[in-house]
C-alpha positions as CSV (number, residue, x, y, z in Angstrom):
1,M,-10.0,1.0,78.0
2,K,-9.9,-2.6,76.9
3,K,-13.4,-2.2,75.6
4,L,-12.4,0.9,73.6
5,F,-9.4,-1.0,72.1
6,M,-11.7,-3.8,71.0
7,V,-14.1,-1.3,69.4
8,L,-11.2,0.4,67.5
9,A,-9.9,-3.0,66.3
10,A,-13.3,-4.0,65.1
11,L,-13.6,-0.7,63.2
12,M,-10.2,-1.2,61.6
13,L,-11.1,-4.7,60.4
14,L,-14.5,-3.4,59.1
15,S,-12.7,-0.6,57.2
16,L,-10.2,-3.1,55.7
17,F,-12.9,-5.4,54.6
18,A,-14.8,-2.4,53.1
19,N,-11.7,-1.3,51.2
20,I,-11.2,-4.9,49.8
21,T,-14.8,-5.1,48.8
22,L,-14.7,-1.6,47.2
23,N,-11.5,-2.5,45.3
24,A,-13.2,-5.7,44.0
25,Q,-16.2,-3.6,42.9
26,D,-14.0,-1.0,41.3
27,H,-12.1,-3.2,38.8
28,T,-15.2,-5.1,37.8
29,Y,-17.1,-1.8,37.5
30,Y,-14.4,-0.4,35.3
31,N,-14.2,-3.6,33.2
32,N,-17.9,-3.3,32.5
33,L,-17.5,0.3,31.4
34,A,-14.5,-0.7,29.2
35,K,-16.6,-3.4,27.6
36,K,-19.4,-1.0,26.9
37,E,-17.1,1.6,25.3
38,Y,-15.3,-1.1,23.3
39,E,-18.6,-2.4,21.9
40,N,-19.5,1.2,20.9
41,K,-16.1,1.6,19.3
42,N,-15.0,4.3,21.6
43,Y,-11.6,2.8,21.9
44,Y,-9.8,5.6,23.7
45,T,-12.4,5.7,26.4
46,A,-12.3,1.9,26.7
47,I,-8.6,2.0,27.2
48,D,-9.0,4.6,29.9
49,Y,-11.5,2.5,31.8
50,A,-9.4,-0.7,31.4
51,T,-6.4,1.2,32.7
52,R,-8.5,2.3,35.8
53,S,-9.5,-1.3,36.3
54,L,-5.8,-2.3,36.3
55,N,-5.0,0.5,38.7
56,A,-7.6,-0.8,41.1
57,S,-6.5,-4.4,40.7
58,L,-4.4,-6.2,38.1
59,N,-6.7,-8.6,36.2
60,G,-6.8,-10.4,32.9
61,E,-10.1,-9.1,31.6
62,A,-8.8,-5.5,31.7
63,Y,-5.7,-6.4,29.8
64,W,-7.9,-8.1,27.2
65,W,-10.2,-5.1,26.7
66,R,-7.3,-2.7,26.5
67,G,-5.4,-5.0,24.1
68,M,-8.4,-5.2,21.7
69,S,-9.0,-1.5,21.9
70,R,-5.3,-0.8,21.1
71,Y,-5.5,-3.2,18.2
72,Y,-8.3,-1.3,16.6
73,L,-6.4,1.9,17.1
74,E,-3.4,0.3,15.3
75,N,-1.3,0.4,18.4
76,Y,-0.1,-3.1,17.8
77,L,3.0,-3.2,20.0
78,D,1.1,-2.1,23.1
79,A,-1.7,-4.5,22.2
80,I,0.8,-7.4,22.0
81,T,2.0,-6.4,25.5
82,D,-1.5,-6.4,26.9
83,F,-2.4,-9.8,25.3
84,T,0.8,-11.3,26.7
85,S,-0.1,-10.0,30.2
86,A,-3.7,-11.4,29.8
87,L,-2.5,-14.9,29.0
88,S,-1.1,-15.5,32.4
89,Y,-4.5,-15.0,34.0
90,Y,-6.2,-17.7,31.9
91,S,-3.7,-20.5,32.2
92,S,-6.4,-23.1,32.9
93,D,-9.0,-21.7,30.5
94,R,-8.3,-23.3,27.1
95,S,-11.0,-21.5,25.3
96,S,-9.8,-18.1,26.4
97,L,-6.2,-19.0,25.7
98,G,-7.3,-20.0,22.1
99,E,-8.9,-16.5,21.7
100,L,-6.0,-14.6,23.2
101,Y,-3.4,-16.3,21.0
102,I,-5.5,-15.3,17.9
103,W,-5.6,-11.7,19.1
104,R,-1.9,-11.6,19.8
105,G,-1.2,-13.4,16.5
106,D,-3.2,-10.8,14.6
107,S,-1.4,-8.0,16.4
108,R,2.0,-9.5,15.6
109,R,1.0,-10.0,11.9
110,K,0.0,-6.4,11.7
111,Q,3.3,-5.4,13.2
112,R,5.0,-7.6,10.5
113,L,6.2,-10.1,13.1
114,Y,5.1,-12.9,10.8
115,Q,6.9,-15.9,12.3
116,E,5.8,-14.9,15.8
117,A,2.2,-14.5,14.5
118,I,2.3,-18.0,12.9
119,S,3.5,-19.4,16.2
120,D,0.5,-17.8,18.0
121,Y,-1.9,-19.2,15.4
122,E,-0.6,-22.7,15.9
123,L,-0.9,-22.3,19.7
124,S,-4.5,-21.2,19.2
125,L,-5.2,-24.3,17.2
126,S,-3.5,-26.5,19.9
127,Y,-6.0,-25.1,22.4
128,G,-8.9,-26.2,20.3
129,S,-10.0,-22.8,18.9
130,G,-13.1,-23.1,16.8
131,K,-12.2,-20.2,14.6
132,R,-10.3,-22.3,12.1
133,M,-11.2,-20.3,9.0
134,H,-9.9,-17.1,10.6
135,I,-6.7,-18.7,11.9
136,Y,-5.8,-20.4,8.6
137,W,-6.7,-17.2,6.7
138,S,-4.5,-15.1,8.9
139,E,-1.7,-17.7,8.9
140,G,-1.9,-17.7,5.1
141,A,-1.5,-14.0,5.0
142,A,1.5,-14.2,7.4
143,Y,3.2,-16.9,5.3
144,Y,2.5,-14.9,2.1
145,N,4.0,-11.7,3.6
146,S,7.0,-13.5,4.8
147,G,7.6,-14.9,1.3
148,E,6.7,-18.6,2.1
149,Y,4.2,-18.8,-0.8
150,Q,3.7,-22.5,-0.9
151,K,2.8,-22.7,2.8
152,A,0.5,-19.8,2.2
153,V,-1.3,-21.8,-0.5
154,D,-1.6,-24.8,1.8
155,V,-3.2,-22.9,4.7
156,Y,-5.4,-20.8,2.4
157,T,-6.7,-24.1,1.2
158,L,-7.5,-25.2,4.7
159,S,-9.3,-21.9,5.3
160,I,-11.3,-22.3,2.1
161,N,-12.4,-25.7,3.3
162,S,-13.7,-24.1,6.5
163,A,-15.5,-21.2,4.8
164,S,-19.1,-21.0,3.9
165,Q,-19.9,-17.4,3.1
166,N,-19.5,-16.3,-0.5
167,T,-17.8,-13.0,0.5
168,D,-15.2,-15.0,2.5
169,L,-14.7,-17.6,-0.3
170,A,-14.2,-14.8,-2.9
171,K,-11.4,-13.2,-0.8
172,L,-9.8,-16.4,0.1
173,H,-9.6,-17.6,-3.5
174,K,-8.2,-14.2,-4.5
175,E,-5.5,-14.4,-1.9
176,R,-4.6,-18.0,-2.7
177,G,-4.4,-16.8,-6.3
178,D,-1.9,-14.1,-5.3
179,A,0.3,-16.8,-3.6
180,S,0.1,-19.1,-6.6
181,G,1.1,-16.2,-8.8
182,A,4.1,-15.4,-6.7
183,L,5.1,-19.1,-7.2
184,Y,4.8,-18.5,-11.0
185,K,1.9,-20.9,-11.1
186,Y,-0.1,-18.7,-13.4
187,D,-2.7,-21.2,-14.4
188,D,-3.5,-21.9,-10.7
189,A,-3.6,-18.2,-9.9
190,I,-6.0,-17.5,-12.8
191,A,-8.2,-20.4,-11.8
192,D,-8.5,-18.9,-8.2
193,F,-9.2,-15.4,-9.5
194,S,-11.9,-16.8,-11.7
195,K,-13.4,-18.7,-8.7
196,A,-13.3,-15.5,-6.7
197,I,-15.3,-13.8,-9.5
198,E,-17.8,-16.6,-9.4
199,Y,-18.4,-15.9,-5.7
200,D,-18.4,-12.1,-6.2
201,S,-19.0,-10.8,-9.7
202,R,-18.1,-7.3,-8.6
203,Y,-14.8,-8.1,-7.1
204,T,-12.6,-5.5,-8.7
205,N,-9.3,-6.8,-7.4
206,A,-10.0,-10.3,-8.7
207,F,-10.5,-9.0,-12.2
208,W,-7.4,-6.8,-11.8
209,Q,-5.2,-9.7,-10.7
210,R,-6.6,-12.1,-13.3
211,G,-5.8,-9.5,-16.0
212,Y,-2.3,-9.1,-14.6
213,Y,-1.5,-12.8,-14.7
214,R,-3.1,-13.3,-18.0
215,G,-0.7,-10.7,-19.2
216,K,2.1,-12.8,-17.8
217,K,0.9,-15.6,-20.0
218,L,0.8,-13.2,-23.0
219,Q,-3.0,-13.5,-23.1
220,Y,-3.3,-9.8,-23.8
221,E,-6.8,-9.8,-25.2
222,L,-8.2,-11.6,-22.2
223,A,-6.2,-9.4,-19.9
224,I,-7.6,-6.3,-21.6
225,G,-11.1,-7.7,-20.9
226,D,-10.3,-8.1,-17.2
227,F,-8.9,-4.6,-16.9
228,T,-12.0,-3.2,-18.7
229,A,-14.2,-5.0,-16.2
230,A,-12.3,-3.6,-13.3
231,I,-12.4,-0.1,-14.7
232,R,-16.2,-0.3,-15.2
233,L,-16.6,-1.4,-11.6
234,L,-14.5,1.5,-10.3
235,E,-15.6,4.4,-12.4
236,P,-19.4,4.5,-11.7
237,A,-18.9,3.7,-8.0
238,G,-16.3,6.4,-7.6
239,T,-14.4,4.0,-5.5
240,G,-10.7,3.0,-5.5
241,G,-9.4,6.5,-6.0
242,S,-7.8,8.0,-9.0
243,N,-4.6,6.0,-8.4
244,D,-6.3,2.7,-8.9
245,L,-7.9,3.9,-12.2
246,S,-4.6,5.3,-13.3
247,V,-2.9,2.0,-12.8
248,L,-5.7,0.1,-14.6
249,Y,-5.8,2.4,-17.6
250,N,-2.0,2.1,-17.7
251,N,-2.1,-1.7,-17.7
252,R,-4.7,-1.8,-20.4
253,G,-2.8,0.7,-22.4
254,L,0.4,-1.3,-22.1
255,Y,-1.2,-4.5,-23.3
256,R,-2.8,-2.7,-26.3
257,Y,0.7,-1.4,-27.0
258,Y,2.0,-4.9,-27.0
259,L,-0.7,-5.9,-29.5
260,G,0.3,-3.0,-31.8
261,N,-3.0,-1.1,-31.2
262,Y,-1.1,2.1,-30.6
263,E,-3.9,4.6,-30.9
264,E,-6.1,2.7,-28.4
265,A,-3.0,2.4,-26.2
266,K,-2.5,6.2,-26.4
267,T,-6.1,6.9,-25.4
268,D,-5.8,4.6,-22.4
269,L,-2.5,6.2,-21.3
270,E,-4.1,9.7,-21.6
271,Q,-6.8,8.5,-19.3
272,S,-4.2,7.1,-16.9
273,L,-2.3,10.4,-16.8
274,N,-5.5,12.4,-16.4
275,Q,-6.0,10.5,-13.2
276,N,-2.4,10.8,-12.1
277,P,-0.1,13.0,-14.2
278,N,3.0,11.9,-12.1
279,Y,2.5,8.2,-12.6
280,D,6.0,7.2,-13.7
281,Y,5.1,4.0,-15.7
282,A,2.2,5.7,-17.5
283,N,4.6,8.4,-18.6
284,W,7.1,5.8,-19.7
285,N,4.5,3.8,-21.6
286,M,3.1,6.9,-23.3
287,G,6.7,7.6,-24.5
288,R,6.9,4.0,-25.9
289,T,3.5,4.3,-27.6
290,L,4.4,7.7,-29.2
291,A,7.7,6.3,-30.3
292,A,5.8,3.3,-31.9
293,L,3.7,6.0,-33.7
294,H,7.0,7.6,-34.8
295,K,6.2,10.7,-32.7
296,Y,9.7,10.8,-31.3
297,K,9.8,14.4,-30.1
298,E,6.6,13.9,-28.0
299,A,8.0,10.6,-26.8
300,R,11.1,12.2,-25.5
301,T,9.1,14.6,-23.3
302,Y,7.3,11.6,-21.6
303,Y,10.5,9.6,-21.2
304,L,12.3,12.5,-19.5
305,L,9.4,13.0,-17.1
306,A,9.3,9.2,-16.4
307,T,13.0,9.1,-15.6
308,S,12.6,12.0,-13.1
309,L,9.8,10.1,-11.3
310,M,11.1,6.6,-11.2
311,K,12.6,5.2,-8.0
312,K,13.9,1.9,-9.3
313,E,17.3,2.3,-10.9
314,L,16.9,-0.6,-13.3
315,D,13.7,0.8,-14.7
316,R,15.2,4.2,-15.0
317,A,18.1,2.7,-16.9
318,T,15.7,1.0,-19.3
319,C,13.7,4.2,-19.8
320,Y,16.9,6.1,-20.6
321,F,17.7,3.4,-23.1
322,D,14.3,4.0,-24.8
323,L,15.1,7.7,-24.7
324,Y,18.4,7.0,-26.4
325,W,16.5,5.3,-29.3
326,A,14.2,8.3,-29.6
327,D,17.2,10.5,-29.8
328,R,18.7,8.3,-32.5
329,S,15.5,8.4,-34.5
330,L,15.7,12.2,-34.4
331,L,19.5,12.1,-35.3
332,E,20.2,13.7,-32.0
333,Y,23.4,11.7,-31.5
334,G,24.9,14.0,-28.8
335,Q,21.8,13.6,-26.6
336,A,21.7,9.9,-27.4
337,L,25.2,9.6,-25.9
338,V,24.2,11.5,-22.8
339,H,21.2,9.2,-22.3
340,I,23.0,5.9,-23.0
341,N,25.7,6.9,-20.6
342,E,23.0,7.5,-17.9
343,A,21.6,4.0,-18.6
344,I,25.1,2.5,-18.2
345,R,25.7,4.4,-15.0
346,L,22.5,3.0,-13.5
347,N,23.1,-0.5,-14.9
348,P,26.8,-0.8,-15.8
349,Y,26.8,-4.5,-16.7
350,Y,23.8,-4.6,-19.0
351,R,25.5,-5.6,-22.2
352,S,23.0,-4.2,-24.7
353,Y,23.7,-0.7,-23.4
354,L,27.4,-1.1,-23.9
355,W,26.9,-2.6,-27.3
356,N,24.7,0.3,-28.4
357,R,27.2,2.9,-27.0
358,A,29.9,1.2,-29.0
359,Y,27.9,1.6,-32.2
360,L,27.1,5.2,-31.3
361,F,30.8,6.0,-30.7
362,G,31.4,4.6,-34.2
363,L,28.8,7.0,-35.7
364,R,30.5,9.9,-33.9
365,K,33.9,8.7,-35.2
366,E,35.1,8.1,-31.6
367,Y,36.7,4.9,-32.8
368,A,39.0,4.3,-29.8
369,N,36.0,4.5,-27.4
370,A,33.9,2.4,-29.7
371,L,36.6,-0.3,-29.8
372,D,36.9,-0.3,-26.0
373,D,33.2,-0.9,-25.6
374,Y,33.1,-3.6,-28.2
375,K,35.9,-5.5,-26.4
376,K,33.8,-5.3,-23.2
377,V,30.7,-6.5,-25.0
378,V,32.6,-9.5,-26.6
379,N,33.5,-10.7,-23.0
380,L,29.9,-10.3,-21.8
381,Y,28.5,-12.4,-24.7
382,S,31.3,-14.9,-25.0
383,S,29.6,-17.5,-22.8
384,D,26.3,-17.5,-24.7
385,T,25.5,-20.9,-26.3
386,N,23.6,-19.0,-29.0
387,T,26.3,-17.2,-31.0
388,T,23.9,-14.9,-33.0
389,S,24.7,-11.8,-31.0
390,L,28.4,-12.5,-30.8
391,V,28.6,-12.9,-34.6
392,S,27.0,-9.5,-35.0
393,I,29.4,-7.9,-32.6
394,Y,32.5,-9.4,-34.4
395,I,31.1,-8.1,-37.7
396,E,30.6,-4.6,-36.3
397,M,34.0,-4.6,-34.7
398,G,35.6,-5.8,-37.9
399,L,33.9,-3.0,-39.9
400,L,35.0,-0.5,-37.2
401,K,38.7,-1.6,-37.5
402,S,38.4,-1.3,-41.3
403,K,37.4,2.4,-40.7
404,M,40.5,2.7,-38.4
405,K,42.6,1.3,-41.3
406,D,43.4,-1.8,-39.2
407,Y,42.7,-4.2,-42.0
408,A,44.4,-7.2,-40.4
409,G,42.3,-6.7,-37.3
410,G,39.2,-6.2,-39.3
411,L,39.8,-9.4,-41.3
412,K,40.4,-11.4,-38.2
413,D,37.1,-10.3,-36.6
414,L,35.1,-11.0,-39.7
415,Q,36.7,-14.4,-40.1
416,K,35.8,-15.0,-36.4
417,A,32.2,-14.3,-37.2
418,V,32.2,-16.9,-40.0
419,E,33.9,-19.4,-37.6
420,L,31.2,-18.8,-35.0
421,D,28.4,-19.4,-37.4
422,A,29.0,-21.0,-40.8
423,S,25.3,-20.5,-41.7
424,S,25.3,-16.7,-41.2
425,Y,24.5,-14.8,-44.3
426,N,25.7,-11.5,-42.7
427,A,29.1,-13.0,-41.8
428,Y,29.8,-14.2,-45.3
429,Y,28.4,-11.0,-46.9
430,E,30.5,-8.7,-44.8
431,L,33.6,-10.8,-45.2
432,G,33.1,-10.9,-49.0
433,R,32.5,-7.1,-49.1
434,F,35.6,-6.5,-47.0
435,F,37.7,-8.6,-49.4
436,K,36.4,-6.6,-52.3
437,E,36.4,-3.0,-50.9
438,A,39.2,-3.0,-48.3
439,M,41.5,-5.8,-49.4
440,K,40.9,-5.6,-53.1
441,Q,41.0,-9.4,-53.3
442,Q,38.3,-10.1,-55.9
443,E,38.6,-13.9,-55.9
444,L,38.0,-14.2,-52.2
445,A,35.3,-11.6,-52.4
446,V,33.4,-13.7,-55.0
447,I,33.7,-16.9,-53.0
448,N,32.3,-15.4,-49.9
449,L,29.6,-13.3,-51.6
450,Q,28.4,-16.3,-53.5
451,K,28.2,-18.2,-50.2
452,A,26.1,-15.4,-48.8
453,A,23.8,-15.5,-51.8
454,S,23.4,-19.2,-51.5
455,L,22.5,-18.9,-47.8
456,S,20.1,-16.1,-48.7
457,V,18.3,-18.3,-51.2
458,L,18.1,-21.1,-48.6
459,K,16.5,-18.7,-46.1
460,D,14.3,-17.1,-48.8
461,T,15.4,-13.6,-48.0
462,T,15.5,-12.3,-51.5
463,S,16.6,-8.7,-50.7
464,S,19.7,-10.1,-49.0
465,Y,20.3,-12.2,-52.1
466,A,20.1,-9.1,-54.2
467,Y,22.6,-7.3,-52.0
468,A,25.1,-10.2,-52.3
469,K,24.7,-10.2,-56.1
470,A,25.0,-6.5,-56.4
471,V,28.3,-6.3,-54.4
472,K,29.6,-9.4,-56.2
473,G,29.0,-7.6,-59.5
474,D,26.0,-9.5,-60.8
475,K,24.1,-6.4,-61.6
476,Q,21.3,-7.7,-63.7
477,E,20.5,-10.5,-61.3
478,A,20.5,-8.1,-58.4
479,V,18.1,-5.7,-60.1
480,R,15.8,-8.5,-61.3
481,V,15.4,-9.8,-57.8
482,I,14.8,-6.5,-56.2
483,E,12.2,-5.5,-58.9
484,T,10.4,-8.8,-58.3
485,L,10.4,-8.1,-54.6
486,L,8.9,-4.7,-55.2
487,S,6.0,-6.1,-57.1
488,K,5.3,-8.7,-54.4
489,E,5.2,-6.1,-51.6
490,S,3.4,-3.3,-53.4
491,T,0.1,-3.9,-51.5
492,D,1.7,-3.6,-48.0
493,N,2.8,-0.1,-47.3
494,E,5.0,-1.0,-44.4
495,L,6.9,-3.6,-46.5
496,L,6.7,-1.4,-49.6
497,K,8.6,1.6,-48.2
498,W,11.5,-0.7,-47.1
499,A,11.4,-2.5,-50.5
500,L,11.7,0.9,-52.2
501,H,14.6,1.9,-49.9
502,N,16.3,-1.5,-50.7
503,A,15.7,-0.8,-54.4
504,A,17.5,2.6,-54.1
505,C,20.4,0.8,-52.4
506,I,20.7,-1.9,-55.1
507,H,20.6,0.6,-57.9
508,A,23.2,2.8,-56.1
509,L,25.4,-0.3,-55.7
510,T,25.0,-1.2,-59.3
511,G,25.8,2.3,-60.5
512,N,22.3,3.5,-61.7
513,L,22.2,6.7,-59.7
514,P,19.1,8.3,-61.3
515,K,17.1,5.2,-60.6
516,A,18.5,5.1,-57.1
517,M,17.4,8.7,-56.5
518,A,14.0,8.0,-57.9
519,Y,13.4,4.9,-55.7
520,L,14.8,6.8,-52.7
521,E,12.2,9.6,-53.2
522,Q,9.4,7.0,-53.7
523,S,10.4,5.4,-50.3
524,L,10.1,8.8,-48.6
525,V,6.8,9.5,-50.2
526,A,5.6,6.1,-49.0
527,G,6.5,7.1,-45.5
528,Y,10.0,5.8,-44.9
529,D,11.2,7.6,-41.8
530,N,14.0,5.5,-40.4
531,F,16.3,8.5,-40.8
532,D,18.9,7.0,-38.5
533,H,19.4,4.1,-41.0
534,L,19.0,6.4,-44.0
535,V,21.8,8.9,-43.2
536,N,24.2,6.1,-42.1
537,D,23.5,3.7,-44.9
538,R,26.8,3.0,-46.6
539,D,25.0,1.7,-49.7
540,L,23.9,5.2,-50.4
541,E,27.4,6.8,-50.0
542,V,27.6,7.5,-53.7
543,L,24.3,9.5,-53.6
544,K,25.4,11.6,-50.6
545,Q,27.8,13.5,-52.8
546,L,24.9,14.7,-55.0
547,P,23.3,18.2,-54.4
548,A,20.0,16.6,-55.4
549,Y,20.3,14.1,-52.5
550,R,20.7,16.9,-50.0
551,L,17.8,18.8,-51.4
552,M,15.7,15.7,-51.2
553,L,16.4,15.2,-47.5
554,T,15.4,18.9,-46.9
555,K,12.3,18.5,-49.0
556,Y,11.1,15.5,-46.8
557,N,12.1,17.1,-43.5
558,V,14.9,14.6,-42.7
559,P,16.7,16.1,-39.7
560,V,20.3,17.2,-39.9
561,P,22.4,14.9,-37.7
562,R,23.7,16.6,-34.5
563,Y,26.7,14.8,-33.0
């Protein structure tokens, strides 16, 4: 019996030893399988084998394989957990600790846990990791994404100093350029993008970014060249997708618009919208370009589509403001009010919107509403050191009060305009005209109009001088000046059509109605199409009573105002 007991005990010990040996073999066996599948990029299978290894026996290697596999499957949270578990198994292995902190740092960065990631990268360096380029590069990205741009620049520089491959250097210079750009250091940014292009002449994003920041410096021609290079790289390769090309064509079109090359801008924006018809900014910029080409009806269509697509309220407000101007150009004053109201709803304290609504209310003869808005605008501009805008507001408010028969209030506002800027031609001109037409005080009118004329001569604005002389009553001088101006500007059609319009106004003010009508028609033949100004021009009031005037507007397709 004793002998049997001893045999059984021996068998039990042997079995226990065999199980321990088998378990040890099991987790190593599964780790080897996990390694193989990981190297073959079969990450799900690698995770399965690593998990089996851990079920057999908890060990750091299995956590490591599983963490890396989860990382490449973008399961960063579970990867972070695995790398954290693995760290405890390598407490005396500095090399492994350095690697694991990099992996956990990369996972945290991908999970947008930037400060935790930076901490891990610093720990990796403290354990003597040799992957300094990768660490500094990743740390730079973490600083950049957390908004610490100067620190990003600093560590990107360390990474550049550790890099040797052209492809790495190109990307590093590009990313350091992004960080410098975010710091408004445009020259530094452009220098880095240029360096990136030196290392990789086909680096589309470097051309793209250099063009963007050259645009910030108003270097539009150079920016257009960069966008052109980026487009040429994307189009034949068929890479980047239609959205990238749409953005690039939009950017190039926008800068051509800024340069006044409207037809070229239009072509670019058509290309942008061919790639992506629902691109909000391309629709907006197409509207602006068409408006610059005086195609206001077409512009409105694009503006309306842009406002329906835009997500940023401030941009939508600005687009509605552009739409308001297109409405005004078409004399659609009712729609203009709808759209300026929408701009104000989206950005209620933007003073230019309120100012324009005040003016529009005045056109619609909603004088009380206009006055309310002007009072708000005065408060919003009252702290400006440059009084130019405030002077204009007081002038408009004074003229509005005159229409409301509040002559005392109108006089006070016009005098305030002169007080704010004693060198303002407009302030003296309007005050003088007010004394003559509203107050019937000829002597004061003459004094102020003569002052306006003197200021006009000093500033060499001869049409303004002619207006001051015409209202003052110096008819011959006014006509002489405006005729001289016509002869000077006869070779520039853009200037000529305005000079013809001014000539019509001067002759209307001086009582020569046939000549005023003749010049008015000449201006329309020359292409004058600022109909918003035309139909509201008080200098032509005397013509508006003539049947011939109304027939002329019909003949040249001037829209009928709709309030």
